[in-house]
C-alpha positions in Angstrom: 20.6 99.3 -146.9 19.0 99.0 -143.4 16.8 101.8 -142.2 15.3 102.0 -138.7 14.0 104.5 -136.2 15.0 104.2 -132.6 14.6 106.1 -129.3 17.4 108.5 -128.6 17.6 107.2 -125.0 19.0 103.9 -126.3 22.1 105.6 -127.7 25.3 105.8 -125.7 25.5 108.9 -123.4 27.9 110.8 -125.7 25.5 110.5 -128.7 22.5 111.1 -126.6 23.8 114.5 -125.5 24.4 115.5 -129.1 20.9 114.8 -130.4 18.1 117.0 -129.3 15.2 114.9 -130.6 13.4 111.9 -129.0 13.9 109.7 -132.0 16.8 109.1 -134.4 16.8 107.4 -137.8 19.6 104.9 -138.2 20.7 104.1 -141.7 23.4 101.6 -142.7 24.7 102.3 -146.2 27.8 100.9 -147.8 29.3 99.9 -144.4 28.7 103.4 -142.9 26.1 104.1 -140.2 24.3 107.4 -140.4 22.2 108.9 -137.5 19.6 111.5 -138.5 17.4 113.2 -135.8 13.7 112.6 -136.5 11.5 115.7 -135.9 7.9 115.0 -135.4 5.6 116.7 -137.9 3.5 119.6 -136.5 -0.2 119.5 -137.0 -0.7 123.2 -137.7 -4.5 122.8 -138.3 -5.1 121.5 -134.8 -3.0 124.4 -133.5 -5.1 126.9 -135.3 -8.4 125.5 -134.1 -9.8 127.8 -131.4 -7.0 130.4 -132.0 -9.6 133.1 -132.5 -11.7 132.0 -129.4 -10.3 134.8 -127.3 -10.8 137.5 -130.0 -14.3 139.0 -129.5 -14.0 141.0 -132.8 -13.9 137.7 -134.7 -16.7 135.9 -132.9 -19.4 134.0 -134.7 -22.1 136.4 -133.5 -20.2 139.4 -134.9 -19.7 137.6 -138.2 -23.4 136.7 -138.5 -24.4 140.3 -137.6 -22.1 141.6 -140.4 -23.6 139.2 -142.8 -27.2 140.3 -141.9 -26.2 143.9 -142.3 -24.7 143.1 -145.7 -27.9 141.4 -146.8 -30.0 144.3 -145.6 -27.8 146.8 -147.6 -28.3 144.7 -150.8 -32.1 144.5 -150.4 
């Protein structure tokens, strides 16, 4: 079994139009060649960083003010 990943652009035009990803996994198994589109994994954590930056209700200052108020209520 041979397993490789190649750029989609290296495929013939007909196959290139059928595959929407930039890379494709090529696997040869028992005399058959299988092409499987490779989707890049998404780094969801990096997408979430800063996602609340434009939300003033969730700012660090407001969070700290709520924490101080909670401590004052407990005291």
